[in-house]
C-alpha positions as CSV (number, residue, x, y, z in Angstrom):
1,M,2.9,-15.9,3.1
2,R,-0.3,-14.7,1.9
3,Q,-2.6,-17.3,3.4
4,T,-0.5,-14.5,0.3
5,P,0.9,-15.4,-2.0
6,T,0.1,-14.6,-3.0
7,S,-1.0,-14.0,-0.4
8,N,-3.8,-17.7,4.3
9,P,-4.5,-21.3,3.9
10,R,-6.7,-22.1,0.8
11,Y,-9.4,-24.7,1.2
12,S,-11.5,-26.2,-1.5
13,A,-14.7,-24.5,-0.4
14,L,-14.9,-20.9,0.6
15,P,-11.2,-20.2,1.0
16,E,-10.3,-17.5,3.4
17,S,-8.5,-15.3,1.0
18,S,-6.9,-15.6,-2.4
19,S,-3.7,-15.2,-4.2
20,E,-1.5,-16.5,-6.9
21,T,-0.8,-20.2,-6.7
22,E,2.8,-19.9,-7.9
23,L,4.4,-18.7,-4.6
24,Q,1.6,-17.0,-2.8
25,D,-0.5,-19.8,-1.4
26,I,2.2,-20.8,1.1
27,P,0.8,-21.7,4.5
28,W,1.8,-19.7,7.6
29,R,1.5,-20.3,11.2
30,S,-1.2,-18.4,13.1
31,P,0.0,-15.6,15.4
32,P,0.4,-16.7,19.0
33,E,-2.8,-15.1,20.2
34,S,-4.6,-18.1,18.8
35,G,-3.2,-20.1,21.6
36,E,-2.2,-23.6,20.5
37,E,0.2,-23.3,17.5
38,E,-1.5,-24.2,14.3
39,D,0.3,-25.9,11.4
40,N,-2.1,-24.5,8.8
41,N,-0.5,-26.6,6.2
42,Y,-1.6,-26.1,2.6
43,H,-2.5,-29.7,2.4
44,D,-4.5,-30.1,5.6
45,D,-7.7,-31.9,5.0
46,V,-10.6,-29.5,4.3
47,R,-12.7,-31.3,6.8
48,S,-10.2,-31.0,9.6
49,A,-8.7,-27.6,8.8
50,G,-7.9,-26.6,12.3
51,G,-4.2,-27.1,12.4
52,N,-2.4,-29.8,14.4
53,S,-5.6,-31.2,15.9
54,P,-7.4,-33.8,13.8
55,E,-10.7,-32.5,15.2
56,G,-9.9,-29.0,13.9
57,E,-9.5,-27.5,17.4
58,I,-8.7,-23.9,18.0
59,I,-7.7,-23.0,21.5
60,G,-8.5,-19.4,22.2
61,A,-6.4,-16.7,23.9
62,E,-5.9,-17.0,27.6
63,G,-7.0,-20.6,27.5
64,T,-10.5,-20.2,26.2
65,D,-11.7,-23.4,24.6
66,L,-13.5,-22.6,21.4
67,T,-14.1,-26.3,20.4
68,E,-17.6,-26.5,22.0
69,D,-19.1,-24.6,19.1
70,K,-16.7,-23.3,16.5
71,F,-19.6,-21.8,14.5
72,A,-21.1,-19.5,17.1
73,P,-20.1,-15.9,17.9
74,F,-17.9,-15.4,21.0
75,P,-20.3,-15.3,23.9
76,D,-18.4,-12.5,25.7
77,M,-18.7,-10.0,22.8
78,H,-21.4,-7.5,23.4
79,H,-23.1,-4.8,21.3
80,D,-21.1,-1.6,21.0
81,P,-23.3,1.5,21.2
82,N,-20.6,3.7,19.7
83,P,-20.3,4.1,16.0
84,I,-17.7,1.7,14.5
85,L,-17.6,2.7,10.8
86,T,-15.6,5.8,11.7
87,F,-13.2,8.0,9.7
88,R,-10.3,7.1,12.0
89,A,-10.9,3.3,11.5
90,L,-11.1,3.7,7.7
91,L,-8.0,6.0,7.6
92,V,-5.8,3.7,9.7
93,G,-7.1,0.5,8.0
94,C,-6.6,1.9,4.5
95,L,-3.1,3.2,5.3
96,C,-2.1,-0.3,6.7
97,G,-3.6,-1.8,3.5
98,A,-1.7,0.6,1.3
99,L,1.6,-0.3,2.9
100,V,0.9,-4.1,2.4
101,N,-0.3,-3.4,-1.1
102,A,3.0,-1.7,-2.1
103,S,4.9,-4.5,-0.3
104,N,3.0,-7.2,-2.1
105,I,3.8,-5.8,-5.6
106,Y,7.5,-5.7,-4.8
107,L,7.5,-9.2,-3.3
108,G,5.3,-10.5,-6.0
109,L,7.5,-9.3,-8.7
110,K,10.6,-10.7,-6.9
111,A,9.2,-14.1,-6.1
112,G,5.5,-14.3,-6.9
113,W,4.7,-13.9,-3.2
114,T,2.1,-11.8,-1.4
115,T,0.9,-11.4,2.2
116,S,-2.3,-10.5,3.9
117,A,-3.0,-7.3,5.9
118,N,-5.5,-8.9,8.3
119,I,-3.3,-9.4,11.4
120,F,-1.1,-6.5,10.5
121,G,-4.1,-4.2,10.4
122,S,-5.5,-5.7,13.6
123,I,-2.3,-5.1,15.7
124,V,-1.4,-1.7,14.2
125,G,-5.1,-0.5,14.4
126,F,-5.3,-1.5,18.1
127,A,-2.1,0.2,19.1
128,V,-2.7,3.4,17.1
129,L,-6.4,3.9,17.9
130,K,-6.2,2.9,21.5
131,S,-3.7,5.7,22.0
132,W,-5.8,8.0,19.7
133,T,-8.8,7.4,22.0
134,K,-6.8,8.0,25.1
135,Y,-5.5,11.4,24.2
136,T,-7.9,12.9,21.6
137,S,-11.4,11.3,21.9
138,Q,-14.0,10.3,24.5
139,H,-15.3,7.7,22.0
140,N,-14.2,4.3,23.2
141,F,-12.3,2.1,20.8
142,G,-13.6,-1.5,20.9
143,P,-13.2,-4.8,19.2
144,H,-15.9,-4.1,16.6
145,E,-14.2,-0.9,15.4
146,N,-10.9,-2.8,15.4
147,N,-12.6,-5.3,13.1
148,I,-13.5,-2.4,10.8
149,V,-9.8,-1.4,10.7
150,Q,-8.8,-4.9,9.9
151,T,-11.5,-5.2,7.2
152,A,-10.5,-2.0,5.5
153,A,-6.8,-3.0,5.7
154,T,-7.5,-6.4,4.0
155,A,-9.5,-4.7,1.2
156,A,-7.0,-1.9,0.6
157,G,-4.1,-4.4,0.6
158,G,-5.7,-6.5,-2.1
159,L,-5.9,-6.4,-5.9
160,S,-2.1,-6.6,-6.2
161,N,-2.2,-10.2,-7.5
162,V,-2.7,-9.4,-11.2
163,F,0.1,-6.8,-11.2
164,V,2.6,-9.5,-10.4
165,S,1.1,-12.0,-12.9
166,A,-1.4,-11.3,-15.7
167,I,-0.8,-7.6,-16.3
168,P,3.0,-7.9,-16.9
169,A,2.3,-11.0,-19.0
170,L,0.1,-8.9,-21.3
171,Y,3.0,-6.5,-21.8
172,Q,5.6,-9.3,-22.3
173,L,3.4,-10.7,-25.1
174,G,3.0,-7.2,-26.7
175,L,-0.7,-7.1,-26.1
176,L,-0.7,-3.7,-24.3
177,S,1.1,-0.5,-25.1
178,V,2.9,1.1,-22.2
179,P,1.7,1.4,-18.6
180,V,1.3,5.2,-18.6
181,K,-1.0,5.1,-21.6
182,D,-2.8,2.0,-20.4
183,F,-3.3,3.3,-16.8
184,F,-7.0,4.1,-17.2
185,R,-7.7,0.7,-18.9
186,I,-5.8,-1.2,-16.2
187,T,-7.6,0.7,-13.4
188,T,-10.9,0.0,-15.0
189,L,-10.1,-3.7,-15.3
190,T,-9.1,-3.7,-11.6
191,A,-12.3,-2.0,-10.5
192,I,-14.6,-4.2,-12.6
193,G,-12.9,-7.4,-11.2
194,G,-12.8,-6.2,-7.6
195,Y,-16.4,-5.0,-7.4
196,F,-17.7,-8.0,-9.4
197,G,-16.2,-10.2,-6.7
198,L,-17.8,-8.2,-3.9
199,L,-21.2,-7.7,-5.5
200,T,-21.6,-11.4,-6.5
201,I,-20.7,-12.9,-3.1
202,A,-22.8,-10.3,-1.2
203,P,-25.5,-8.8,-3.4
204,Q,-26.2,-5.1,-3.7
205,K,-29.1,-5.2,-1.4
206,L,-27.6,-4.8,2.0
207,M,-30.5,-6.6,3.7
208,I,-29.2,-9.8,2.0
209,V,-25.6,-9.5,3.3
210,S,-26.4,-11.0,6.7
211,L,-28.2,-13.9,5.1
212,V,-25.3,-14.6,2.8
213,R,-22.8,-14.4,5.6
214,D,-24.8,-16.7,7.9
215,F,-25.5,-19.2,5.0
216,F,-21.8,-19.6,4.2
217,L,-20.2,-19.2,7.6
218,V,-22.8,-21.2,9.7
219,Q,-24.7,-23.6,7.5
220,V,-22.1,-24.5,4.9
221,A,-19.2,-24.1,7.2
222,R,-20.8,-26.3,9.9
223,E,-21.6,-29.0,7.4
224,L,-18.1,-29.1,6.0
225,N,-16.4,-28.2,9.3
226,L,-14.7,-25.2,7.7
227,I,-13.3,-23.1,10.6
228,F,-11.2,-20.6,8.6
229,P,-8.1,-21.0,10.8
230,S,-6.4,-17.7,10.1
231,S,-9.6,-15.7,10.2
232,S,-10.4,-17.3,13.5
233,A,-6.9,-16.4,14.7
234,T,-7.5,-12.8,13.6
235,A,-10.7,-12.6,15.6
236,I,-9.0,-14.2,18.7
237,T,-6.2,-11.7,18.3
238,I,-8.6,-8.7,18.4
239,R,-10.6,-10.2,21.2
240,S,-7.6,-11.0,23.4
241,M,-6.1,-7.5,23.0
242,H,-9.3,-5.8,24.1
243,Q,-10.1,-8.2,26.9
244,A,-6.7,-8.5,28.5
245,A,-5.9,-6.0,31.3
246,S,-2.5,-5.4,29.8
247,G,-3.8,-5.5,26.2
248,A,-3.0,-1.9,25.4
249,Y,0.5,-2.2,26.9
250,M,1.3,-5.4,25.1
251,A,-0.1,-4.0,21.9
252,R,2.2,-1.0,22.1
253,R,5.2,-3.3,22.7
254,K,4.2,-5.4,19.7
255,L,3.8,-2.3,17.6
256,A,7.2,-1.1,18.8
257,A,8.8,-4.4,17.8
258,L,7.0,-4.3,14.4
259,L,8.1,-0.7,13.8
260,Y,11.7,-1.5,14.7
261,A,11.8,-4.5,12.3
262,F,10.0,-2.4,9.7
263,L,12.4,0.5,9.8
264,F,15.4,-1.8,9.8
265,A,14.1,-3.6,6.7
266,V,13.4,-0.3,5.0
267,L,16.8,1.2,5.7
268,L,18.6,-2.0,4.7
269,R,16.8,-2.3,1.5
270,V,17.3,1.3,0.5
271,A,21.0,1.5,1.6
272,S,21.8,-1.9,0.0
273,Q,21.0,-0.8,-3.5
274,Y,24.1,1.5,-3.3
275,A,26.3,-1.5,-2.2
276,I,24.4,-4.5,-3.2
277,G,27.3,-6.9,-3.3
278,I,28.2,-5.9,0.3
279,L,24.9,-5.3,2.1
280,W,22.4,-7.5,0.2
281,D,23.8,-10.2,-2.0
282,W,26.8,-12.3,-0.8
283,H,28.5,-14.3,-3.6
284,P,30.8,-16.7,-1.8
285,F,31.6,-18.5,-5.1
286,T,32.7,-15.2,-6.6
287,W,35.0,-14.8,-3.7
288,L,36.5,-18.2,-4.5
289,I,36.8,-17.2,-8.2
290,S,38.6,-13.9,-7.2
291,G,41.0,-15.9,-5.1
292,G,41.6,-18.5,-7.8
293,V,40.2,-21.3,-5.7
294,L,38.1,-24.1,-7.4
295,V,37.4,-21.6,-10.2
296,E,35.6,-24.0,-12.6
297,W,33.3,-25.4,-9.9
298,A,32.7,-22.0,-8.3
299,M,31.8,-20.5,-11.7
300,S,29.2,-23.2,-12.3
301,M,27.7,-22.6,-8.8
302,E,27.6,-18.9,-9.5
303,S,25.9,-19.4,-12.9
304,W,23.1,-21.4,-11.2
305,G,22.4,-18.6,-8.7
306,W,23.7,-20.1,-5.5
307,I,24.2,-17.0,-3.4
308,V,23.1,-15.7,0.0
309,E,20.7,-12.9,0.1
310,W,20.0,-11.0,3.3
311,T,16.3,-10.4,2.5
312,P,14.3,-9.5,5.6
313,A,11.0,-10.3,3.7
314,F,12.0,-14.0,3.2
315,I,13.7,-14.4,6.5
316,G,10.4,-13.1,8.0
317,S,8.4,-15.5,5.8
318,G,10.5,-18.4,7.1
319,M,9.7,-17.4,10.6
320,L,6.0,-17.6,9.8
321,V,5.7,-20.7,7.6
322,G,7.8,-23.1,9.7
323,V,10.6,-25.6,9.0
324,N,8.5,-28.0,6.8
325,V,7.6,-25.4,4.2
326,A,11.1,-23.8,4.2
327,V,12.8,-27.2,3.8
328,S,10.4,-28.2,1.1
329,F,11.1,-25.0,-0.8
330,T,14.8,-25.3,-0.4
331,A,14.7,-28.9,-1.4
332,G,12.8,-27.9,-4.6
333,S,15.5,-25.4,-5.4
334,V,18.3,-27.9,-4.9
335,L,16.4,-30.5,-7.1
336,A,15.6,-27.9,-9.9
337,W,18.7,-25.7,-9.9
338,G,21.3,-28.0,-8.4
339,I,20.5,-31.3,-10.0
340,I,18.0,-31.3,-12.9
341,G,19.1,-28.0,-14.4
342,P,22.8,-29.0,-14.7
343,Y,21.9,-32.4,-16.0
344,L,19.8,-30.8,-18.8
345,V,22.6,-28.6,-19.9
346,R,25.2,-31.3,-19.7
347,H,23.1,-33.6,-22.0
348,G,22.1,-30.8,-24.4
349,L,18.4,-30.7,-23.4
350,A,18.5,-27.1,-22.3
351,F,20.8,-24.2,-23.1
352,G,22.2,-21.1,-21.4
353,E,23.8,-17.9,-22.7
354,P,26.9,-16.0,-21.7
355,A,26.3,-13.6,-18.9
356,S,29.3,-11.4,-19.7
357,T,31.8,-10.6,-22.4
358,D,34.5,-9.8,-19.9
359,S,37.3,-12.3,-20.6
360,K,37.7,-13.1,-16.9
361,W,34.0,-14.1,-16.7
362,S,33.7,-15.7,-20.1
363,T,32.4,-19.0,-18.6
364,L,29.8,-17.3,-16.4
365,M,26.4,-18.3,-17.8
366,S,22.8,-17.3,-17.5
367,Y,20.2,-20.1,-17.4
368,S,17.1,-18.1,-16.7
369,S,16.2,-16.5,-20.0
370,L,12.7,-16.6,-21.2
371,S,13.3,-14.7,-24.4
372,K,11.9,-16.0,-27.7
373,D,15.3,-17.7,-28.5
374,F,15.1,-19.7,-25.2
375,A,11.4,-20.3,-24.9
376,T,10.8,-22.9,-27.6
377,A,10.4,-26.7,-27.6
378,S,13.6,-27.2,-29.5
379,H,15.8,-24.7,-27.8
380,P,14.7,-24.1,-24.2
381,S,16.5,-22.5,-21.4
382,P,16.7,-24.5,-18.1
383,R,14.2,-22.1,-16.6
384,Y,11.7,-22.7,-19.5
385,W,12.1,-26.4,-19.3
386,L,11.6,-26.5,-15.5
387,L,8.7,-24.1,-15.6
388,W,6.4,-26.7,-17.0
389,P,6.9,-29.4,-14.3
390,G,6.4,-26.7,-11.7
391,V,3.2,-25.4,-13.1
392,I,1.7,-28.7,-14.1
393,T,2.5,-30.4,-10.7
394,M,1.1,-27.5,-8.8
395,A,-2.1,-27.7,-10.8
396,A,-2.4,-31.5,-10.3
397,V,-1.7,-31.3,-6.6
398,A,-4.2,-28.5,-6.2
399,L,-6.9,-30.5,-8.0
400,A,-6.2,-33.5,-5.9
401,D,-6.2,-31.6,-2.6
402,T,-7.5,-28.1,-2.7
403,T,-8.8,-25.5,-5.2
404,P,-6.7,-22.4,-4.9
405,L,-7.7,-19.3,-6.9
406,G,-4.5,-19.4,-9.0
407,I,-5.6,-22.7,-10.5
408,L,-9.1,-21.5,-11.2
409,S,-7.5,-18.6,-13.1
410,K,-5.6,-21.0,-15.2
411,V,-8.8,-22.9,-15.9
412,S,-10.3,-19.7,-17.1
413,Q,-7.4,-19.1,-19.3
414,V,-7.6,-22.5,-21.0
415,T,-11.4,-22.4,-21.3
416,L,-11.4,-19.0,-22.9
417,S,-8.7,-20.1,-25.3
418,S,-10.8,-23.0,-26.5
419,T,-13.5,-20.6,-27.6
420,T,-11.2,-18.4,-29.7
421,R,-9.7,-20.8,-32.2
422,D,-11.0,-18.8,-35.1
423,Q,-9.4,-15.6,-33.9
424,T,-5.8,-14.3,-34.3
425,V,-3.2,-15.6,-31.8
426,Q,-2.9,-12.1,-30.3
427,N,-6.6,-11.7,-29.7
428,S,-6.8,-15.2,-28.2
429,Q,-4.0,-14.5,-25.8
430,R,-5.4,-11.1,-24.8
431,L,-8.8,-12.7,-24.0
432,N,-7.0,-15.6,-22.3
433,L,-5.1,-13.3,-19.9
434,L,-7.9,-10.8,-19.3
435,G,-10.3,-13.5,-18.5
436,G,-7.9,-15.1,-16.1
437,A,-7.2,-11.7,-14.5
438,L,-10.9,-11.0,-13.9
439,T,-11.3,-14.4,-12.3
440,N,-8.3,-13.7,-10.1
441,I,-9.3,-10.2,-9.1
442,G,-13.0,-11.1,-8.5
443,G,-12.2,-14.3,-6.6
444,S,-9.5,-12.5,-4.5
445,Q,-11.9,-9.9,-3.2
446,A,-14.7,-12.3,-2.7
447,C,-12.5,-14.7,-0.7
448,D,-11.1,-11.8,1.3
449,L,-14.6,-10.7,2.1
450,M,-15.6,-14.1,3.3
451,G,-12.5,-14.3,5.6
452,D,-13.4,-10.9,7.0
453,F,-17.0,-12.0,7.5
454,R,-15.7,-14.9,9.6
455,V,-13.8,-12.5,11.8
456,G,-16.9,-10.2,12.1
457,Y,-19.2,-13.1,12.8
458,L,-17.1,-14.3,15.7
459,L,-16.8,-10.8,17.2
460,G,-20.4,-9.9,16.5
461,T,-19.7,-7.0,14.1
462,S,-22.4,-5.9,11.7
463,P,-21.8,-7.5,8.3
464,R,-23.3,-4.4,6.6
465,L,-20.7,-2.2,8.1
466,Q,-18.0,-4.7,7.3
467,Y,-19.3,-4.7,3.7
468,A,-19.1,-1.0,3.5
469,A,-15.5,-1.0,4.8
470,Q,-14.6,-3.6,2.2
471,L,-16.2,-1.4,-0.6
472,I,-14.2,1.6,0.6
473,G,-10.9,-0.2,1.0
474,T,-11.4,-1.8,-2.5
475,L,-11.9,1.7,-4.0
476,L,-8.5,2.8,-2.6
477,A,-6.8,-0.4,-3.9
478,T,-8.4,0.1,-7.3
479,F,-6.3,3.2,-7.8
480,F,-3.3,2.5,-5.5
481,A,-2.3,-0.9,-6.9
482,P,-2.1,0.3,-10.6
483,S,-0.1,3.4,-9.4
484,I,2.5,1.3,-7.6
485,F,2.8,-1.0,-10.6
486,L,3.3,2.0,-12.8
487,I,6.2,3.1,-10.6
488,F,7.9,-0.3,-10.7
489,A,7.3,-0.6,-14.5
490,T,8.9,2.8,-15.0
491,A,11.9,2.1,-12.8
492,Y,12.4,-1.4,-14.0
493,P,11.3,-1.8,-17.7
494,C,12.7,-5.3,-17.7
495,I,9.5,-6.4,-15.9
496,L,7.6,-5.8,-19.1
497,S,9.9,-7.7,-21.5
498,T,11.3,-11.2,-21.9
499,E,14.1,-10.0,-24.2
500,N,17.6,-9.7,-22.7
501,N,19.8,-6.9,-23.9
502,P,23.3,-8.1,-24.9
503,P,25.7,-8.1,-22.0
504,T,28.2,-5.3,-21.9
505,T,32.0,-5.4,-21.5
506,S,33.2,-3.4,-18.5
507,N,36.6,-2.9,-16.9
508,S,35.0,-1.4,-13.9
509,S,33.1,-3.3,-11.2
510,T,30.8,-0.4,-10.7
511,T,29.0,-0.7,-14.1
512,P,26.4,-3.4,-14.2
513,P,25.5,-5.1,-17.5
514,T,22.3,-4.0,-19.1
515,N,20.7,-7.4,-19.1
516,A,20.5,-7.6,-15.3
517,C,17.0,-7.5,-13.9
518,E,16.2,-7.3,-10.2
519,F,12.9,-9.1,-10.6
520,S,12.5,-12.7,-11.8
521,S,8.7,-12.5,-11.8
522,P,7.9,-16.2,-11.6
523,A,4.1,-15.7,-11.6
524,V,4.3,-13.7,-14.8
525,A,6.3,-16.4,-16.4
526,A,3.7,-19.0,-15.5
527,W,0.7,-16.9,-16.7
528,R,2.6,-16.1,-20.0
529,A,3.5,-19.8,-20.5
530,V,-0.1,-20.9,-20.0
531,A,-1.4,-18.2,-22.4
532,V,1.1,-19.2,-25.1
533,A,0.6,-23.0,-24.7
534,A,-3.2,-22.6,-24.9
535,T,-3.2,-20.5,-28.0
536,E,-0.3,-21.6,-30.1
537,P,-1.2,-24.1,-32.9
538,V,1.8,-26.3,-31.9
539,L,2.4,-27.1,-28.2
540,P,5.6,-25.2,-27.3
541,I,6.6,-27.6,-24.5
542,P,9.8,-29.7,-24.9
543,R,8.8,-33.4,-25.1
544,T,11.2,-34.3,-22.3
545,S,9.8,-31.6,-20.1
546,L,6.2,-32.7,-20.8
547,T,7.1,-36.3,-20.0
548,F,8.9,-35.3,-16.7
549,S,5.9,-33.0,-15.9
550,I,3.5,-35.9,-16.1
551,V,5.7,-38.1,-13.9
552,M,6.2,-35.4,-11.4
553,A,2.5,-34.5,-11.3
554,I,1.6,-38.2,-10.7
555,T,4.2,-38.4,-8.0
556,G,2.8,-35.3,-6.4
557,V,-0.8,-36.7,-6.3
558,L,0.5,-39.9,-4.8
559,M,2.3,-37.9,-2.1
560,I,-1.0,-36.2,-1.3
561,I,-2.8,-39.6,-1.1
562,I,-0.1,-40.9,1.3
563,R,-0.4,-37.8,3.4
564,H,-4.2,-38.2,3.9
565,S,-4.5,-42.0,3.8
566,V,-1.3,-43.3,5.5
567,W,-0.4,-40.6,8.0
568,V,-3.5,-41.0,10.1
569,G,-4.2,-42.1,13.6
570,K,-1.0,-42.8,15.5
571,W,1.0,-41.9,12.4
572,E,-0.5,-38.5,12.0
573,R,2.6,-36.9,13.6
574,M,4.4,-37.9,10.4
575,R,2.6,-35.2,8.5
576,A,4.9,-32.6,10.1
577,Y,7.8,-34.3,8.2
578,H,6.0,-35.0,5.0
579,P,7.3,-33.0,2.0
580,N,5.0,-30.2,0.9
581,V,4.8,-31.0,-2.8
582,M,3.1,-27.7,-3.8
583,I,5.9,-25.7,-2.3
584,L,8.6,-28.0,-3.7
585,A,7.1,-27.5,-7.2
586,M,6.9,-23.8,-6.7
587,A,10.7,-23.7,-6.5
588,F,10.8,-25.0,-10.1
589,T,9.3,-21.8,-11.3
590,L,11.7,-19.5,-9.5
591,P,15.4,-19.5,-10.6
592,S,16.5,-17.9,-7.4
593,P,17.7,-20.4,-4.8
594,Q,18.6,-17.6,-2.4
595,Y,15.0,-17.2,-1.4
596,G,14.7,-20.8,-0.1
597,I,18.0,-20.3,1.8
598,A,16.6,-17.1,3.4
599,M,13.3,-18.8,4.3
600,L,15.2,-21.8,5.8
601,L,17.3,-19.3,7.8
602,G,14.2,-17.5,9.1
603,S,12.5,-20.8,10.1
604,L,15.6,-21.8,12.1
605,V,15.7,-18.4,13.8
606,A,12.0,-18.9,14.8
607,V,12.8,-22.4,16.2
608,V,15.8,-21.3,18.2
609,W,13.9,-18.2,19.5
610,H,10.9,-20.3,20.5
611,W,13.3,-22.8,22.2
612,K,15.3,-20.2,24.1
613,A,12.6,-17.6,24.9
614,P,9.1,-19.1,24.2
615,L,7.3,-16.2,25.8
616,G,9.2,-13.6,23.9
617,Y,8.7,-15.4,20.7
618,E,4.9,-15.8,21.3
619,A,4.7,-12.1,22.1
620,F,6.9,-10.6,19.4
621,G,7.6,-13.3,16.8
622,Y,4.8,-12.4,14.4
623,A,5.3,-8.7,14.8
624,V,9.0,-8.9,13.9
625,A,8.3,-11.1,10.9
626,A,5.5,-8.9,9.7
627,G,7.7,-5.8,10.1
628,F,10.5,-7.5,8.1
629,M,8.1,-8.4,5.2
630,A,6.3,-5.0,5.0
631,G,9.6,-3.1,5.5
632,E,11.4,-4.7,2.6
633,G,8.4,-4.2,0.3
634,I,8.2,-0.5,1.2
635,G,12.0,-0.2,0.9
636,G,11.8,-1.7,-2.6
637,T,9.1,0.8,-3.5
638,I,11.3,3.7,-2.4
639,N,14.1,2.2,-4.5
640,A,11.8,2.3,-7.5
641,L,11.0,5.9,-6.9
642,L,14.7,6.7,-6.5
643,S,15.4,5.0,-9.8
644,V,12.7,7.0,-11.5
645,L,14.3,10.2,-10.2
646,G,17.7,9.1,-11.5
647,V,19.4,8.7,-8.1
648,G,19.1,4.9,-7.7
649,G,21.8,2.4,-7.1
650,E,22.2,1.5,-10.7
651,R,23.6,5.0,-11.3
652,L,25.2,5.9,-8.0
653,G,26.0,2.6,-6.4
654,T,28.9,0.2,-6.5
655,R,28.9,-3.4,-7.7
656,V,31.9,-4.5,-5.6
657,G,31.4,-8.1,-4.7
658,C,29.2,-8.9,-7.7
659,P,30.3,-11.3,-10.4
660,A,31.1,-9.5,-13.7
661,G,29.7,-6.4,-12.1
662,R,26.2,-7.8,-12.0
663,C,24.0,-8.5,-9.0
């Protein structure tokens, strides 16, 4: 996903884009226009970041070999005499970005996950504006204007990271009032962070922008062999669509595939809220319980969240990230929520709470609480206990291998907390989270800009015009991202609180308990945990959890060393089978095994599709996956609006198929 999370690959110097570390820095495979399929693994060596090739090769579309000079513009890209910073380019780009922005907030709150709008904006921009030009304008639509569409889309799709992490954490700790009253303050924070990132990486004087771009993307990048794989893939995508004789026809077909997948995902997500246990969540262990089969075992499996969720977004994610990442994430879920969690409860090291007072479901438990009663060193829930190994291992692995923005944000949190020892805990926590949020926002936009500059450099687009498009797209995101967050916070107040309301007794399967929350918000939990740990006078981490965290972190670092030191030369092919420790640790922060199952399903669909119809997969695989991801996010946003209007599934839907009437 975002490589989103939050969402492209992150490298230790000049990462292409930025996102939350928790679940948004997951690597994804470049779209097929890039020619040779890239692995883009999160743990690829920075100095050979070109995918499967140890030399960092990228093979261009239609067989063009780009390995002779990866740091020179495409030689067949010529100056476009037509204006490229046009209203139509900005309009289409910002609309694409707005769709991705709304989708990212939904997916981020669900699983700490975001995606990038770069390829999405490139394909949609080409298909829409090529037809626009054909029927309504004599002004030719070329690759440079397409690059402006993509740049505006990336900028408008950004700034969502903090709304699935730091901002909800501020509310959970009681450091802000309510989103409606705080809207101006949140928007101001977003604007300051976003424009700080843009203005620091490319100064206000536009004459310096070209020098900054060339310094980073030519001199520094050549020295460190940083080829920005996904940005290069985006440039190749734009170039191939405009150069191919059938480019417009294929783009229309890709757009059609994307739209069909998008509409299917939207309709499924909206319709499923009214029959969630039938259309969305399948509870096979509830079926066993209802049939009186293996009731005790099935109740335990149900309590730990082992269900099947037909989520297009995570099926699409699995299609992009590949089998290695999907298996690593699923393995992490099995380890955390199938082995370690039950062990902790059995030996009295962690505790759950009843999920229902219905006598039939009296043994159904909830193990994911982060309320004050279950977020202490002496009485942790399994989720709180497992949160620390996940966060600490991700930090250790990142420091040993890469420097993702999420970890830099955590460093900002801890550093600021060390300067506020003489202040109240609340003031210290507020500064902790706001400082981390500003680091995240500013770094996110700066990294997105450098990724866009790489695309523009290869295509020969003016960096000044790209910079202007980025400024305009960021302005839209400054107001749009807080607005979408306000909608979700109004529709689902549980996002802003860690307290669980007491479960309710119900004789009807259509009435859900009041403590059911649709969003697990793993990134929020991680930010909140770091803020509390860095400011509390006594470390609030269970001793056993801290010990296990250290062991797991050391193991993760050793796995990275093995990957880079042992799997080399003739053994390099073993990297494809090497566990992705970062992704495995992420599963510890997310008490929802169904997402790993959905990703694994998506990755297997991609493998079978590529095996049975490789040309069809190369042409439409990314479009279908992108449509699934964006569609579910928009469907989730529509659901939030319906809930605000009082016609959502929680009032008008059925909970048939859900355990104790809760899904």
